[in-house]
N, C-alpha and C positions, 0 to 999 in steps of 0.2 A: 633365192635370195630376197625377193619380192615379199614372199609369204613372210619370212622371218621379220622383215622390216615392218609390213603391217601387224605382225604380232606384237611387236614391242614397242608401237606407238600409243596403243591403248595404255598399257601398262605405265608409259612414262606420263602420259596423260594423268592418269590417276593418282602415279607417285606425287607429281604436283598439286594435284587438288589437296593430297592428303598432308602435305607440307605445309600449303597455305592455310588449311584449317588449324594445324597444329601451332603454327606462328601466331594465327589469332587468338587460338586459346592461351598461349603463352604469354602474349601481350597482354590480355585483360588479367591474368593471373598476377602478372608484375604489378599491374596499375591498382588492382584490388588490395594485394600484400603491401603495396607501397603507400598506400592512401592511409592516413589517420584513421582509426578506429571511431566512431562516434562514442561520446561517453555517455553511459546511461545516468539519466539524471532525476532524483526523487524530487516530488513535487507534494507540499502539503501545507495546513496552516490551522492555527489554533480558532475555533468555531465557537467554544462556551470555556469560559466568559468570553466574549467577542473580541478579537483582536482587532487592532486598527483597519487591516485590510478586510476582514470580515463585515467591519461596520461599512467599508465602502462596497463591498460585494452585495449587502444586503440592502443597501440606497438607506441606511440611518444617516450615511455621511454623505453629502452629494460632492459632485465634481472632484473626484479623486484621480482623474486620470485613468491609464490602462489600467491599474491595479484593479478597478470596480469589474474587470471583468477575468481577471487571473488571479485570485488572491493566492494560490498556492504556489505562484513562481516568484516570490520575495528572495532570490536567490544572488550571493556574491560571495567574493572569497570570506575565507574563514579568519577571524580576530577583530572585525567590525563593532562597534558599539553604537552604529547608526540603525534606525528603525528599518529603512531600506537597504542596509548592510553595504551602503555606498554605490548600490547598483541604480537601475533605470527608474525605480519607483520612488523619487524622490519626495513625492505628496506627502510619504509615510513621515518624513522627519520636519515636515513644519509644524513647530510647536506654537505657532501662534493660533492655530485652528480650534474650535471648541470641540476637542475629543470628547464625546461623552465618558463620564466615570462610570467603570461597573462595578457593582455590588460583589465582593469578594469575602471570603472567611478567611480567618487565621490558616484554617486548614482547609485549602482549596484544591478542588480536582478540575483539573484542565484536558479538555478535550480536542484531540487532534482528527482531522478529517486528512487521509491520506490518497492523492490522487496515483502518484507514482511511486511505490515505495523503493527502498534502496539501502545498501547496509550501512548501519550505522554508527559512529563511535560513540559521541555522547550527545546528551541534551544538556544544556544548561540555563537556569533560571537565575538571573540577576533583579535586585531590589533596588531602584535607584542608582545602578549604575555599579551595585557591588554583589559579586555572587552568592547567591543564597542555596542552591543546590546544584549539585551536578549528577545525572543517571547515565551511568556507563552501561552500553548496549552491546560491547565487544563485538561489533560488524554484524549485530542480528538485522533482518529485515522485520520493519515495523509492519503490524496490520492496517487495513484499511482504514478503521476506526478504532481508537484506544483512549486511555485516559494515565495522567499522570497525577499522582497525589502529592501535593506540596504542603509539608506542614509549617508552621510557626512563623509564619508571615508576620510583618510589623502593622500595628492598627495604623489608621489614618491614610491620606492621599500620598499614592506611591506610584511609582512607573513599573511596572514586570517589564522587563526586557527577554526575551529566549532565541537561544541560538541553539540551532539542530545542527551540529556537526556531522557531514557524510563522511565514511570512514575510507573511501578510496579515491575522493576527488580533493581537488584543495576549495573546493566549496562548501557553504553553510547556507541555510535557510532562518531567517530573522522574524520575529513577532513582535511587536509591541502593544502592551495592554495599559490603559488608563483607569487606575482602580482606586475606590475607597475601601478600605479593609476593617470589618469588624467581627468580632466574636459572634459566631453562629449564624453569620450571614444575615443580621439585620438590615432593611433595606437601606439603601445608599442615601444621606443626607444631601443637600446643595452642596456643589463645589466648594461655594465659599466658607461652607463649614470648618473650624479649626481641628485639625486630625486629632491632636491630643489635648482636651480642655486644662488650663492652667490655673493654679488657685489664684490668679491675680484678675480671672476672667470676672469674679464680682465686685472688683473695687474699679475704681475710675482708670481709664489706660494712662499711663504716664505721658506726659508732654513731651515732643522731639527734642533730644538732644540731652536728656535726663540719665541716659545710660551710654556704656561703651562697650564695645567687644573686641574680640580678638579673632584671629582666623589661623590655621594651618591648613597646607596643603600637601598633596602626595601623588605621586603617580602610582595607580592602582594597576594599572596594565599598559603593556607597550607593545609596539611592533614597527616595522620598518618604516621611517619617518613621522610616526605619530603615538599618541598614549591617551590613554583614558585615566583622568584626573578625577580627585574628591577633595574637596574645600569641606571643612567643618568648622561652622561659626559658632561662638560662645558670646553670651551675654556675660558683662561684668558683674557688679555688686547691685545695679539697679535694672529693671526691665527696661526692655527696648521695643521701639514699635517697628523698626525696618532696618535691614544692614544692606551695606554694598560693600563687597570684596573684589580687591585689584589683586591679580595673579603676576606674578612677576616673572619671565622666564618662559611663556608659554603664549603661542597665539591660537585663540580659542575660537575653534568652528562650530560649535554644538554646545547646548546646554541641558540639563534638566535639573527640576526642582530649583529652579532661579531662572532670571531674565538676563541673557546674553545683552551687553553693552559694549559697540566697538567688537575689539578682538582679547581683551584683556581683564574686562569688568564683569562681575556677577551680582545681581540685586536680586533681593529675595522676591519668592513667588508670594502668590496673593494669601496663601496659606501659611506659610513658615516664617512672616516675617517679625510676628510679634512673639518675644520670647521673654520668660521671668526670669529674674535676676539667677544667673549661674546654668541657666537651660542652653542648651545646644541642639543644633539642626546640622543636616548634611546636605550638600548638593555635589552635582558631578557635571563633568564637561570631556568634551573630545577637542584634542590641540595636537597640533604639529609640532615637530621636534624631539626632542629625546628623551623629557620628562625630568631632566637632573637640573639640579641648583634651584629649584623653583622656593619661592617666597610667597606670602600673603599679607595683605594689611586689610582690616577692616575698619569701616565707619559706620556708626551706628546712627539711628534717628530716631 
């Protein structure tokens, strides 16, 4: 009896040890499988021509906040039209900063540097808030360095906005480039230069109030709770020196190719206020709301 009892005791202890180990392994497996898998994320930015985050990274623009240390991380949910994507690098959205304009060609090569690649849906290139070119990668992985050739860019001062849409996440990466575009890539003139010289440049400038203007507005893109709008300003039968547009039905939070006043008024930028008789220009904005029922009124100076 005693020998049987002694022979069973070691087996019982071994069994208990085995069951304990298996229990620990089972709990570990359950925790691993229950925890959400980390999302693989891509990182990259446009380095040539320099994007706003690249200018911060190289020190060409100072006091940019944390983006100067990680220009590849300007990531946020898809659908934004903000330079930061609406994410944490809000310094990139500051239109009052003197962002240097880059000399671009009408047929321009854009160079991307990728820190961590990931499957890609599309690359979207916008000019002044209007979609210009879409490149569909159909889920392909981009290489570490590559280029896009974007053709038929408009001449003059423009804001190039680029959105890199990741295929299997809800996020995108965002870039903004402040550009002066010329045929053949001639050196960029000073930012105060008129983007498209008008025939009236050889005649005395009209006095304030000699012309009138009209404005139309539309929602170019929308998402939950907000939309991207576009205003078209047209001079009347006489040239104008400046314009101001009030957008009814929108609460504007960001604007480009114009200066935002309050939450509903856009005034011309330094380079697109003077319009010859019958000439027109466009400006874009981001606003909250649905984008329906919009109207605009224009006042010339």
